[in-house]
Residue, then its C-alpha position, 0 to 999 in steps of 0.5 A: m521496491s520498483k519505480f512503480e511502487t509508492t510508499l503511502s505509510d512507513r511505520s514499522d507495524c503498518h507498512i503500505t505500499l500502492f503499485h501502479d504501472p503505467e503501461d497498465p493503467s487499469t491496475f492499482i495494487v495495494r499491499k501491507w507488508k509484515r515485519g518478520i524474522f527474516g525481513r518484511r513479507i506481504a501480509l495483504s495484497r488487494w487489486f483496484l481498478t481506480r486510484k480513488q478506490a485503492e486510496a480509499y482502502v489504504h485510508k481504512l487500513m491506516k485507521e485499522c493500524g491506528g494512525t496516520g502515515r502520509v498518503a501519496s497525492 
């Protein structure tokens, strides 16, 4: 995981990260990871223009996963 990626939910069945590079301020990438036989792989990747949009989508994903994880500030 890079230094620009923040873990928002770290449950084994619902691992969600938020990627944001400060050098490119208009991209926020939400990724949902799926555990497989040979490790994790990206099951979902969505791009957003603002952090507010990305966090709203993360809350929706965490609701679908059936639990609450920790949310970055």
